[in-house]
Every structure is written in C-alpha cells, then in structure tokens.
N, C-alpha and C positions, 0 to 999 in steps of 0.2 A: 547620386549615384558613386557606389562604391565599386572597384576593380579590385577583386581578387586574384592572385595567381593560383590555381588549382594544381592538383597533380591525382593520378589514380594510382593504385598498386603497381602497375607495370612502369611507372615513374614517367608517364606521357603528362608534359606539364603545357597548361592552357590556361587563358584568362575566363572571368566570368564576371558580368555586371550584374549588380544586384540594388536593391534600394536600400537595405541594412543588413546588416550582420543576421537579424535575425531571420530575414528574407532568404538569404544562403542556408542557415539551419534547417527553415521549413523544407525549401526545396530538397535538400539533401536528404533530411529524414523521410520525405514523401515520395523519395526515389527519382524525381523530376530531373536530376543531373545525370549526364553521361559522359565519358570521356569521347571526344571526337575522334581518336584515332582508333580504338578499341571497342568502345561502348559500355566498358565498366560501368556500373553505378556507384561504387564505394569511393566516392571524391572526397578529398581533404584539402581544406585552405593551408597554403605555405605561409610562413610570417612574412609580413611585409610590413614596409613603414611610407609614411607619404610626408614628405619633406617639402614645406612652402618656401618658395623662393620670395616672397615678399611679406611684410609684416614680421609680427613677432615670429622669431625663429621657434616654433614649436610643430610639433607632429603628434598625431592622435596615437595615443598606444591602445590597442583593443586589448581588452582582457579576456581571453577565450572564456575564463570562468563564469562570467558575470556578463559578457556581451555588451559591456559599455567603454566609452572613450574616456580617456582620462589626459589632459594635456600634460605632457612630459617636455623637458630641455631636451633640445636637438643634440644628437650624439655628436661629440667633438670631431674634430677634422685630425688633431695632432695626435700622433702615437701615445703619448705619454697621457694626454688627457682620454683618450678613449680606454686605455689601462684602468685608468681612476673610475672612470665612468662603469665599466664592467665590473671593478672591485665594488663600487657602491651600489649596483644596483643588481647583484645577483648574490645567490647562496651558494657556498663553498660547500660541495658533495666530497671533495676530493677524489680518491681512487674509485669510489662507488659510482663514478659520473656514468658510465654505460649502462649500468643496470638501472640507475635511477631516470635517465632519460628515455630508456624504454619504457618505464612504468608511468612516466607522464605521456609520451606518445600514446600509450594504450588506454590512456584513462583510468589508470588503476589507483592513483594519486592525484590530487589537484594540481592545476597549471602553475608553476612558478618558476621564475628565471633561475636558472642553474649553471655553475661553473665547476670544472674538476679537472682532472686528467684522466687521459685515454692514451693506451697504446695506439700505433700507425695501424695494427690489425683491428682493434676495437672501432677506431673510428671509422675504417672501410668497410665493416660489417654494417655500423649503423646507418651508414650512407646506402649500402646495398640495399636495407631493410625500408627506406624510403623515410630514414628519419634525419630532417635536416640538422646537422651539426657545423659548428666551425672551429678551425684550429686559431687561438689568438697568442700573440707573442707576450703571454704574461708572465715574468719573473717567479720565482719560488718566493715565498713569504720572507724566507730570510735574507732576501736582495732588496727587500721594500724599504724605503728610505722614509 
C-alpha cells in the first residue's frame, strides 16, 4: 500500500491509499477521486518521501514521468550536506525558476528537479497557485568553496 498526500485546486489536503502509483493515476484519470471537503475531482499528488528507520537508509524516489521507483540516498540531516545534495541533484534554472516550475507543474515540459531564484512575491504567487516550492538557504555560486 502507498499513502499519497493529495490536494485539490482549493488547497484542501488529504491522504489517499493506493496499491501503486499507477492505481492513483487510473483512479484520478477515471474521475474516481474527489476532495472530501469540496468534492472537486481534479486531484493532484503532493511530493512525498518515505524514509525507513531500519535497514539501509534509502527511500524510494518516485519519478512522476515514468511511474517507477529508484533507490536514492537518504537526504542528509546537516545543512551543508543538504545544500550539497540539492546542488548535485537539481538543475539550476536561475532567474527563470518561477516560469519553469509553472511549466513543469502544468506538464508543459517533462518533470525534473530544478532550483533557481525567485522573489518573495513570485514564491507567494506559486504557493497561491498550488505549486509546492520551498526556499532553501543556498549561497550564491560565488560563495561556493
């Protein structure tokens, strides 16, 4: 069983239990899912990660474009390690971040992990549109050691 955190266009969040990612896709595409708060049927999955507490410290990263799971090293706990992890596993789109994340969210371009810069207003607008983004304390490239 897979538990996904789901969201509707009105930003109501809720959980859904599915046998697989394909099961979620099939139910969503078939109009079988609805928001328990407002009844809307255009439901999306929010990004999630499952971190195991025993055994190898791996979590499955679900590639939305392929619907497959690939083992990925557990994200680090220390800030410096987190920054290095983000830098190594994302594409820098610079000041085009807000526009590019919108294109990814609306499936106009293939899904990929990106980073870049956005103003506070752009970040708030993205969140208001239901696009999950997060500010990270990554120094400018000039300050990398």
